[in-house]
KOLKEMI-993109 format. One record per residue: x, y, z of N, C-alpha, C, O in turn. Coordinates in steps of 0.001 Angstrom, whole numbers, plus 500000, padded with zeros to 6 digits. Example, Ala and Ser with C-alpha at 12.3 -4.5 7.8 and 13.67 -1.06 7.14 Angstrom:
<recs>
513190494310507800512300495500507800513200496700507800514236496681508465 512850497750507080513670498940507140512900500030507870513409501138508039 
</recs>
This chain:
<recs>
309223352076248211308359352212246809306739352156246996306174351139247400 306193353117246726304560352979246998303787351770246265304313351315245250 302701351280246668302159350370245929301567350540244442300878351510244127 301856349652243693301635350314241926300257349370241531300172348179241828 299329350044240893298331349310240280298659348760239087299251349413238228 298363347712238951299024346888237669297557346955236773296414346885237224 297971347107235426297005347149234482296368345414234158295283345171233629 297018344749234467296703343355234188295509342922234750295406343127235959 294306342218234026293082341941234618293000340617234426293609340066233509 292032339806235501291658338668235257290903338287234461289943339038234636 290571337414233431289453336950232879288063336382233886288132335563234802 287116336932233504286002336695234388285513335219234387285271334786233260 285349334493235259284491333239235274285188332146234888284539331108234757 286566332120234635287358330826234105288571330874234950288946331831235628 289157329680234818290547329361235136291392330040234210290955330365233105 292714330315234607293654331073233387295080330699233875295317330266235002 296103330935232801297554330802233133297916332596233260297344333535232706 298977332591234123299470333855233912301247333610233572302132333513234422 301386333558232211302919333434231720303382334799232105302600335748232156 304849334910232420305922335956232389306871335545233261306726334829234251 308047336143232743309317336176233517309191335990234688308084336217235177 310398335460235637310433335668237090310566337290237160311061338079236355 310019337467238266310018338768239123309185339790238467309236340973238804 308336339295237430307133340375236807305880340907237846305122341834237563 305832340121239099304852340253239948303750339350239703302636339773240011 303847338079239164302579337378239208301901336789240155300673336726240192 302930336170241248302272335747242441301732336839243451300718336690244133 302593338021243455302048339200244185300637339445243640299713339309244442 300374339767242455299081339988241858298262338961242217297171339302242674 298474337879242140297499336666242340297003336737244053295859336691244505 298057336838244641297796336806246242296976338129246467296100337973247318 297026339224245996296403340282246279295001340274245726294128340753246450 294682339827244618293351339712244038292658338362244736291433338345244857 293325337419245115292642336439245588293296336004247067294018335032247290 292982336677247693293754336640249425293238335489249976293853335093250966 292103334707249559291545333753250435292073332337249559291903331227250064 292640332476248383292966331344247701293786330506248598294396330883249598 293710329205248055294803328356248423295910328294247779295878328067246569 296779328429248259298418328769247420299227327701247482299607327256248564 299616327115246183300547326012246320301859326386245281301867326316244052 302936326795246178304246327331245439305014326118245226305358325399246165 305313325853243909305892324725243388307522325157243518308380324295243328 307854326395243817309320326885244005309699326391245157310922326282245252 308991325995246221309141325661247619309765323898247171309118323145246444 310999323569247742311488322095247257310473321104247989310024320059247519 310245321586249079309447320235249702307926320335249075307308319300248826 307520321260248902305688321467248019306163320657246753305569319636246404 307325321182246037307470320479244558307673318974244736307079318188243998 308408318601245595308604317027245755307389316313245735307110315409244948 306447316910246935305254316317247377304333316190246081303696315159245867 304300317207245291303025317146244028303697316446243104303068315638242420 305191316637242897305852315655241608305738314159241835305673313411240859 305707313649243166305460312382243330304077311836243733303734310660243619 303250312951244272301850312611244618300875313526243984300154314211244710 300779313609242583299934314728242200298424314592242546297680315557242372 297938313360243054296582313376243249296307314054244745295159314124245185 297303314482245390297147315207246606296503316495246254295847317013247157 296564317104245130295757318565244780294440318094244684293637319025244741 293849316830244540292325316624244538291915316656245982290796317068246292 292780316237246878292303316026248062292254317609248701291296318043249341 293351318286248424293242319737248817291807320501248157291047321210248816 291670320202246856290593321038246562289344320490246951288389321264247021 289175319240247229287867318931247744287602319097249037286440319105249442 288524319233249747288459319618251415288184321224251457287525321664252398 288656322069250495288591323347250551287064324087250731286113323619250105 286942324893251339285555325543251471285359326925250551284319327583250508 286586327215249827286286328140248800286832327744247452287491326720247272 286486328709246416286568328050245126288325328232244178288790327612243222 288769329154244864289980329792244188291360328833244641291437328323245758 292339328693243674293390327866244119294468328491243058294285328574241843 295528328874243712296655329665243052297891328599242817298417328198243855 298359328148241709299509327099241623300768327973240984300824328253239786 301578328288241771302989329185241356303740328088240666303790326939241104 304376328533239465305368327897238586304806326497238177305535325521238358 303735326352237712303030325243237194303850324336236235303600323131236191 304847324900235450305614324223234685306602323120235297307129322227234633 306769323334236701307562322480237595307077321382237680307878320485237942 305625320998237503304931319990237597303959319788236824302821319875237286 304199319420235244303282319394234287302137318485234387301023318691233904 302553317341235137301411316426235387300295316805236010299289316179235677 300132317855237022299369318428237531298011318847236450296836318815236813 298437319200235194297439319602234342296371318749233889295238319179233673 296723317512233738295676316735233490294447316431234671293248316207234508 295238316518235869294266316530236939293267317782237057292062317686237290 293953318929236864293436320313237025292367320226235785291337320888235911 292505319638234886291454319679233559290384318991234222289279319529234294 290617317748234761289333316972235459288694317599236271287464317585236324 289553318339237137288540318975238331287897320112237689286727320301238020 288429320939236809287499322000236293286190321410235625285070321915235702 286548320206234930285093319613234247284055319157235406282840319283235257 284574318682236434283583318193237378283047319217238332282067318870238991 283563320510238527283077321425239274283388322903238558284476323468238676 282400323374237889282372324533237307282705325775238071282945326802237435 282735325774239194283047326944240211284282326865240920284572327676241799 285061325871240557286613325621240932287277326647239806286988326586238611 288130327517240327288829328378239647290286328194239900290655328346241064 291145327901239023292576327668239128293409328881238506293048329270237395 294475329504239113295113330518238472296404329855238632296725329399239730 297298329755237432298425328860237296299460329800236592299394330205235431 300517330092237606301592331111236986302481330016236330302482328797236501 303252330829235512304438330228235061305534331123234455305248332085233742 306681330809234731307961331683234015308494330744232634309269331322231871 308153329530232355308702329055231477307644328227230725306894327491231367 307553328327229327306522327555228633307032326287228000306341325575227271 308461326017228369309108324858227607308573323403227928308318322588227042 308418323142229352307574322108229775306432321751229334306234320663228793 305433322761229548304148322897229095303950322540227766303213321604227453 304629323302226867304458323068225302304869321651225107304315321017224210 305876321021225926306013319585225631305187318872226223304817317984225454 304589318787227431304099317980228158302460318208228272301762317317228754 302100318990227976300544319120228086299622319940228453298565319625228999 300179321616228014299354322646228304298132322368227505297036322734227930 298256321728226346296966321844225433295835320799226148294679320756225727 296206320139227037295322319255227983294214320178228398293057319775228278 294448321358228866293383322398229154292247322717228147291075322990228407 292821322628227008291993322651225737290855323905225995289666323595226066 291151324921226091290454325931226217289759326232227687289195327278228007 289921325198228399289105325283229835289891326545230574289244327201231390 291254326894230309291745327787230955292370328983229967292987328553228992 292290330295230094292585331162229286294205331606229523294661331757230657 294958331781228366296450332226228546296478333790228489296123334441227506 296903334266229560297386335634229681298712335891230162299303334955230699 299420337291230031300815337526230168300777338305231183299729338846231534 301830338460231752302357339846232501303730340021232361304645339200232295 303709341423232324305050342000231796305688342846233265305153342936234370 306968343378232809307548344262233720306484345488233914305498345568233181 306702346277234774306081347540235023305716348333233674306667348437232899 304625348854233298304346349786232350304683351134233040304392351283234226 305324352176232291305406353562232885304343354008233311304357354616234382 303067353822232558301799354669233137301430353856234475300886354491235378 301708352423234661301220352008236054302291352629236983301947352574238163 303402353159236788304267353611237786303741355273238187303668355762239314 303440355874236966302795357216237279303921357941237488304934357970236790 303599358732238849304807359816239220305754358976239640306779359585239945 305824357749239786307186357083240237308115356750239202309298356516239450 307644356720238089308312356610236963309574357621236445309435358840236355 310577357045236187311796357839235801312358357318234622312788356165234588 312388358040233695313059357610232261314476357021232520314711355823232358 315380357895232920316816357697233087316993356382234044317902355572233858 315982356253235135316146355003235917315635353779235127316232352707235222 314672353901234443314123352857233519315093352459232598315285351245232537 315763353189231854316676353012230778317842352455231522318414351587230862 318436352709232830319533352045233394319263350829233888320062349917233674 318137350614234603317722349250235256316541348583235019316165347599235656 315792349249233862314725348478233268313309348671234328313257349469235264 312437347922233996311019347898234644310608346685235554309484346600236049 311441345901235708311001344706236592310458344850238048311379345183238794 309395344726238630309361344968239672309911344403240851309585344871241942 310752343398240763311780342989241415312859344020241619313429344195242697 313079344632240611314348345400240390314086347018240660314822347683241389 313021347510240021312629348670240183312277349402241560311285349020242181 312894350216241945312898350993243423313627350284244195313695350642245371 314261349267243824315318348359244993316362349448245278316667350397244554 316903349074246627317954349826247179319269349692246383320102350595246310 319385348432245768320607348212244942320417347323243770320789346158243627 319602348294242753318913347699241570320087346934240590319797345936239931 321381347507240587322260346654239705322582345548240330322737344624239532 322784345193241678323033344223242205321905343056242190322202341869242046 320824343440242323319342342860242102319366342252240702318941341100240613 319767342812239680319779342484238386320753341312238248320387340263237716 321906341471238691322743340438238351322513339083239220322952337975238914 321777339380240300321403338045241168320297337548240238320326336382239846 319267338433239847318303337792238713318786336914237870318411335741237848 319862337517236928320389336755235954320920335324236362320820334257235756 321567335648237678322313334360238132321162333367238358321317332248237869 319893333654239114319063332833239438318592332244238311318664331017238243 318031332983237232317597332068235997318483330835235428318071329722235101 320023331411235392320888330392235102321004329486235801321081328402235222 321073329476237382320888328084238001319815327344237966319875326124237812 318449328156238138317347327455238526316700326907237265316254325763237186 316678327909236168315934327570235228316688326790233927316284326005233069 317861327353234200318766326461232881319595325410233474319448324281233005 320418325573234396321055324494234822320325323289235684320576322086235611 319449323882236435318952322692237135317788321896236382317441320757236695 317179322724235247316126321881234429317002321128233427316458320307232688 318319321347233345319270320380232419319032321103230708319315320516229663 318508322349230811318410322789229543319371322720228379319099322395227224 320544323080228877321894322978228168322931322122228842322832321890230047 323902321651228136324956320915228777326000321518229271326579321106230275 326370322626228570327597323566229016327170325137229466327182326107228708 326768325142230969326282326467231066327250327604230748326715328665230427 328550327565230781329366328623230416329203328892228886329175330039228441 329107327868228168328672328239226866327761329091226691327969330111226034 326588328816227252325231329531227116325307330533227870324315331237227680 326192331093228871326384332272229385327353333178228369327288334407228399 328192332523227534328803333466226509327604333740225368327534334906224980 326883333014224932325840333214223945325035334413224531324917335449223878 324468334260225800323803335464226374324463336789225842323753337583225224 325836337069226063326524338172226000326455338321224408325943339336223936 326955337339223591327146337662222167325858338157221676325799339244221100 324626337293221904323275337760221006322952339228221840322158339924221208 323309339700222847322989340902223233323283342071222306322640343114222192 324424341673221643324796342793220346323919342938219157323976343798218279 322825341609219329322062341643218093320624342352218530319704342369217712 320463342944219866319244343784220352318788344622219548319618345350219005 317580344774219262316816345387217945317420345173216525317211345999215637 318198344019216311318485343812215166317938342383214441317358341542215127 318147342203213154317908341097212719319103339721212742320083339617212004 318707338851213717319435337689214100320464337191212753320020337151211605 321624336895213032322401336357211964322861335103212649323774335336213442 322469333725212574322702332755213454324202332430213150324947331971214016 324640332722211743326137332284211403327197332930212273328186332393212771 326747334333212369327999335151213066327882334860214402328947334698214999 326641334730215161326674334560216544327243333356216987327778333265218092 327135332131215940327636330827215979329211330993216166329846330646217162 329691331560215070331106331969214913331744332659216233332852332328216655 330996333576216796331491334277218027331561333226219071332522333172219838 330634332441219121330488331617220312331468330284219927331963329651220859 331659329991218909332260328627218452331469327445218741331891326381219194 330065327801218375329425326801218366328462326496217047328354327507216354 327880325575216634327183325401215514326004326338215368325545326887216370 325526326531214246324095327275213960322902326727214735322019327351215323 323088325364214594321900324655215289321824324793216686320748324741217281 323066324993217325323198325304218749322656326601219117322060326721220188 322834327729218207322400329014218423320713329194218143320023330051218697 320327328410217375318859328166217184318164327633218338317113328153218714 318629326718218878318514325897220151318381326888221351317412326962222106 319462327597221394319548328439222456318572329551222372317908329833223370 318432330199221272317215331269221095316014330753221684315411331426222520 315539329428221266314519328570221518314316328641223090313208328874223574 315306328456223760315336328227225052315072329702225620314298329812226571 315521330538225222315516331985225722313879332481225346313346333086226277 313266332351224456311730332370224109310968331449225324310182331914226148 311300330350225250310394329278226091310730330076227593309691330377228181 311863330427228236311636331024229387311287332449229393311479333051230449 310757333157228289309998334408228057310958335500228384310522336538228883 312241335351228141313286336148228343313569337068227169314235338090227339 313068336723225952313363337377224799312003337471223974310949337139224516 312030337846222896311035337993221880311397338253220621312392338975220553 310853337856219408311328338148218099310092338889217258308999338392216986 310442339842217021309595340864216385309679340656214647310616340739213853 308351340376214508308084339896212748307970341141211928307650342203212463 308214341052210682308303342008209681306837342246209149306199341243208829 306243343490209027305106343844208774304729343680207152305113344552206374 304112342756206764304184342664205166302600342826204499302388342639203301 301767343123205267300473343370204647300335344288203559300778345388203891 299916344269202452299637344862201372300964345681200821300928346823200362 302241344789200973303515345471200653303883345815199406303920344986198496 304178347031199255304383347445197828305935347647197495306341348153196449 306727347189198515308072347221198301308772345823198696308151345111199486 310015345374198209310806344401198770311057344551200209311397345684200548 310962343615201181311195343721202306311979342683202698312046341682201985 312728342779203966313442341928204400312572340755205184311464341045205636 313084339499205319311910338435205671312006338186207570311084337784208279 313247338528207965313569337717209115313269338793210108313315339980209785 312916338330211496312503339155212658313587339533213372314724339070213281 313160340473214155314322341139214975314392340584216410313388340109216942 315519340645216998315560340227218267315448341129219336316065342174219125 314811341067220511314840341657221756314700340846223180313833340057223556 316038341405223913315528340849225343314344341711225910314019342801225439 313651341006227129312326341388227260312445342659228039311360343237228108 313431343275228649313537344359229324314695344878229400315707344200229573 314691346314229263315776347096228966316971347136229987318120347438229663 316487346728231517317455346620232444318180345014232134319363344764232365 317552344391231776318090343002231673319094342883230613320142342252230748 318640343689229252319579343932228263320884344683228743322002344211228536 320709345680229286321988346495229799323010345603230794324225345796230847 322436344800231411322888344021232395323692342909231908324685342545232539 323244342219230580323858341232230019325234341711228969326334341158228949 324814342838228176325633343430227546326769343824227924326967344750228711 327648343107227357329133343647227807329527344932227470329188345250226330 330140345781228104330657346886227823332146347254228005332894346762228849 332520348346226937333998348422226818334281349981226323333415350839226149 335528350110226165335880351546225801335705351788224455335832352964224115 335430350922223547335099351206222090333567351293222114333082351625221033 332773351086223031331492351135222801330854352542222873331268353422223627 329862352671222067329403354303221622328171354421222870327349353508222953 328120355342223615327206355483224540325758355961223642324635355637224029 325958356627222626324934356884222118324023355817221536322798355853221645 324850354659220778324744353444220137323700352745221163322491352665220947 324262352327222139323810351590223146322342352405223856321426351767224374 322367353642223762321306354252224657320113354285223757318971354242224213 320440354380222165319330354217221399318740353026221275317602353027220806 319362351730221662318786350324221742318187350490222901316965350350222863 318699350766224009317799350858225256316658351536225287315695351215225984 316701352436224590315371353213224670314496352850223707313310353162223815 314893352253222803314091351448221668313568350228222266312511349849221761 314087349439223316313689348489223994312805348562225156312222347578225611 312719349731225620311868350293226740310849350571226159309798350313226745 310799351120224962309411351457224091308879350109223606307653350008223557 309616349062223242309155347743222683308251347041223851307170346495223629 308857347144225095308307346250226119307036346949226591306046346252226815 306980348347226768305562348960227153304802348819225931303616348719226245 304955348766224686303910348277223519303547346958223684302383346625223458 304509346025224105304148344913224035302790344336225194301905343492225051 303179345297226394302377344964227804301291345735227093300284345029227050 301112346845226549300059347545226055299126346778225366297946346815225714 299511346055224390298943345208223388298409344031224346297216343747224238 299051343449225108298647342283225833297482342716226928296489342008227098 297678343821227579296430344085228502295408344803227913294536345148228712 295223345174226632294050345718225951293017344677225535293414343530225330 291878344940225410290915344138225021290558344132223646289808343283223163 291141345169222929291122344817221580292338344218220988293426344390221537 292204343411219725293219342606219167294254343697218484293899344801218071 295424343248218447296404343898217714297916343182217898298159342381218801 298768343559217009300012342817217228301271343721216784301087344592215933 302368343554217269303629344582216847304171343956215979304185342726215932 304858344944214916305769344417213820306849345308213893306921346070214858 307731345321212980308560346473212314308541346296210757308255345249210177 308861347392210218308953347457208646310395347831208080310932348895208386 310863347096207418312288347359206779312370346787205298312180345589205086 312652347667204306312998347340203024314093346873202903314953347005203773 314300346161201675315583345633201212316521346788200844317709346520200668 316101348021200717316812348972200759317378349801201707318101350779201519 316946349273202846317163349802204074316331350824204460316809351597205290 315299351016204107314296352052204941313698351185206016313488349975205941 313468351954206983312766351106208464312214352128209285312646353235209605 310954351393209613310233352110210960310469350816211949310371349625211651 310821351430213263310992350521214468309601349651214815309661348441215034 308643350222214835307449349519215280306054349854214493305769351020214219 305322348908214195303923349073213685302986348099214332302971346870214263 302249348889214944301024348351215464299877348304214597299380349310214091 299301346684214367298338346635213433297090345737214001297385344754214680 296170345930213838294883345199214319293931345802214741293993347027214630 292671345194215393291501346153215749291946347134216706291120347977217056 293083347171217179293321348232218179293761349567217413293782350601218081 294137349625215967294569350456215152295674350036214367296163348914214232 296058351401213753297175351300212798298231352195213180297977353398213109 299182351893213507300462353045214043301810352499213648302136351334213874 302691353510212963303962353425212732304618354329213741304221355465214003 305811353637214369306321354432215625307681354405215364308172353282215248 308528355519215225309946355393215118310533356128216377310110357255216636 311494355537217177312197355801218137313500356620218049314287356064217283 313985357751218577315148358322218560315553358788219960314811359197220853 316857358647219969317669358782221349317995360256221622318348360664222729 317831361132220381318323362564220528317174363465220859315966363246220771 317903364664221311316757365627221812316083366580220844315118367327221002 316827366355219845316488367316218542316147366287217357316716365201217248 315262366700216580314971366144215278315591366495214143315518367693213872 316381365576213145316737366117211961315800365828210852314833365118211129 315921366232209731314872365678208546315238364153208270314412363288207979 316414363989208390316672362331207979315894361278208937315543360156208570 315675361850210281314999360970211284313631360759210627313128359662210872 312948361559209868311698361085209437311455360364208212310305360126207845 312637359944207452312756359459206118311735358393206033310793358343205242 312207357131207410311402356004207110309939356000207233309216355220206614 309492356977208126308184357083208398307192357747207052306070357446206645 308230358806206601307502359408205200307538358361204304306488358399203663 308333357312203894308282356537202969307067355366203637306400354820202758 306870355115204513305925354214205214304511354833204840303585354191204344 304494356219205165303481356845204885302893357043203611301701357285203421 303791356930202725303401356930201388302565355393200882301623355346200091 303088354433201452302520352963201126301276352841201972300354352136201563 301180353535203227300116353128204238299478354654204664299675355048205813 298845355351203878298259356611204187297282356520205461297003357499206153 296821355281205673295836355195206570296684355230207916296030355721208836 297798354890208225298563354699209356298686356167210119298660357237209511 298819356037211518299140357326212199300434357094212417300729355945212748 301390357986212307302720358172212346303346358985213399303064360182213449 304122358497214204304760358977215431306237358931215412306767357913214967 306924359849215815308366359936216012308512360193217642307985361162218188 309184359341218249309454359663219853310835359990219962311697359440219278 311077360923220854312306361300221014312527361800222642311640361797223495 313792362183222817313973362603224210313926364222224465314605364802225312 312954364863223532313059366542223671311850366541224505311303365504224882 311407367842224812310215368254225585308949368371225166307949368077225821 309003368964223655308241369574222877307469368611222106308029367637221603 306175368826221975305319367874220765305275368777219740304920369910220063 305569368560218465305860368978217491305235368066216121305139366840216063 304876369004215125304296368246213984305011368636212684305072369786212248 305619367396212040306644367758210927306259366772210036306316365561210250 305753367473208746305528366568207671304331365700207907304323364566207427 303348366132208589302304365589209099302702364278209936302091363217209811 303715364451210743304199363391211704304326363855212942305256364641213128 303620363572213869303583363892215212304795363314216106304900362149216490 305760364462216376306949364158217137306730364382218359306187365438218683 307077363509219238306246363508220888307531362904221786308319362016221460 307477363699223046308441363347223891308223361781224380307071361466224677 309123360918224466309086359569224867308781359542226045307997358615226250 309071360239227135308401360075228438307040360062228619306322359235229181 306727361347227930305047361480227850304507360279227239303842359577228000 304607359976226332304172359076225525304214357659226474303132357210226852 305095357170226740305194356205228086304056356213229117303346355269229464 304043357401229500303217357605230689301713357748230243300866357448231084 301308358169229025300005358375228569299658356761227780298657356605227081 300435355908227982300303354657227075299454353739228009300092352973228731 298141353725228079297334353082228876296391351806227964296032351949226795 296179350861228621295415349911227937293973350201227551293182350437228465 293589350205226409292198350423225866291940351900225755290829352421225658 293140352528225782293005353976225382293925354052223924294834353247223723 293597355036223024294044355055221823295386355920221978295467356815222820 296289355633221225297621356136221336297583357556220786298609358236220760 
</recs>
């Protein structure tokens, strides 16, 4: 696979965190952009034990270095280093720390706030389609997702399953996040049926034979490990009764497909639609995080069942986006967008589908989803 130019950019003149799930390319990016930096990889057992028991070793390393950049991989493994890093930043404004992390759990609990604005918080996502350019294949992305660790692999299916097993072993089991790893594994499968839907804790708890509180805890663990996100409802200037709860998404289409059990009663169209929706969601999330203008991602759903998959709102613009798996457009496919347009005539409305032609229907642009994803570039209007 040819080298891929990432849209992720570093803040100028400051230390910063790079958060993102394992395999999104955080370490690769840091080493490419800071080739002379001192690298401390806390995933290495010997390195981890050394800095866990003797965090002051970091000061010795920093003070002996003749260059200003220091990359610390998987900083959540040793949160005690943060107070020392804070002190070092205060002592010498030229020292820059690039702190990567694949879990926010320990840091939220033990001291990410210690840096108190001294380090910016940035996020790295799986590849965007536009980053891949000519290497992007919609069918491949729908089957295996866009994780750099997986995309372009000789055996992407095996790598995906190994990736999930690694998370279960190193992030969940070894960190003692759950008591019953088999129960948590069942939960991962059950909640996959809620992909792109409003979470019903009671139903998930019943299917897993656990309590509602356990389900809530498990969802929190997934969020802390950056393996999922919840999409809030868009309520600004609401003119209709809306649902109140967020929708759930695994962070990557390939991860979702690898986790979701499959059987003869599953509808390929239904799962294909959710997978395409997930792919669009992860690209939009990355686009928003990598853009310099502020904006957030929502969805819109009325109590009566009218829905628009994605709403983008903020300094970056105001967009309503519906995603359809079909190659042709039926009038009912436009219903949610048309109703949203009545309430919000300021919004630009788009319907993404798997056809090949750009069409205008009822003042709504219907656009091929693959072209849309390839043209979705940070700081460029949709």
